[in-house]
Residue, then its C-alpha position, 0 to 999 in steps of 0.5 A: m224440850p216440850w216441843f220434842v214431846w209434841l213431835l213424839a205425840a204427832a208421830a204416834l198419832g200419825v201411826a194411828e192414822f195409818f192403821t185406822l184411815t179415819l182422818v181423825f188421828g191425822l188431823l190430831a197429829g197436825a195439831a200436835l205439830v202446831a203445838a210443837v212449833v208453838a213450844g219451839v218458839g218458847i211459848g208456855l204450856l198453856g199456849q201450847l195447849v190452846a194451840f193444840i186445841a184450836a188446831a184440832v177443833a179447826g181440823l175436825v170441825v172444818v177440814r174433816p167434813v169437807v175432805m170426807r164429802q169429797m172422798a164420798q163423791q163418785p168421779v165425774t168422768r170415767e177414764g180408760s176402758d170404763a169410758l166405753i161402757g154405754k157407747r154404741a158400736e157396729v158389728v164387724r164380724e158376727v158376735t156370739a157368746t164366745r167371739g166376735l168383732i166390733k168397731l167401737s170409737g174408731e177401733e176394732w174390739s173383740a166382743r162377745a154377746l151379753d146373752e149367750s143365746h144371741v148371735i148378732p149379725v155383721g152391720a148390727l148396732v150394739d151397746v157396750m154393757e161391760i168391758e172385760g180386759a180387751t173384750a167388749i160385752v155387747y147387747p143388740r141395739e134393737l132388742l133394748p126396751 
C-alpha cells in the first residue's frame, strides 16, 4: 500500500502549505499525489520516486515562478468606489472640512475637503482624492499644481 503513504505525505504537505502559504509545500503535495497515482497503477518504488521528483521539479521550476509573478502584480482595473479616486466632480452644495455634496459620475455624493481650511463653493470643480465609506474626500481643481 505505498500509494497510501504517498497520500499521507500529500496531506501533511498540504497542511504545511496551509500554514506557510509559500506555494512550495502545496506543489510538493501535488507531486506526492502524482507519486500516489503511479504507485496505485503498480509501478515500483523507483518509478514512484522518479514521478515525485519530476512533478516536484516541474512545479517548483515552472509553475511557482509564474504564479508568484501573477500574485505580485497589482490589479489593472480598480473596482467599486476605488474606481472613483482621481475623477473630477462638481460641487452641488458647499464643501467644507465636515460636510458638502458633489455630483460624481452622475450621482450625488457626500463630500468633505481634504484640507480643513478650504471652503469650496457651489459650481467649483474638484478632484476626488480618497473615498471613506460613502464620503468623497475632495480637493479644489484650481488649486492643483
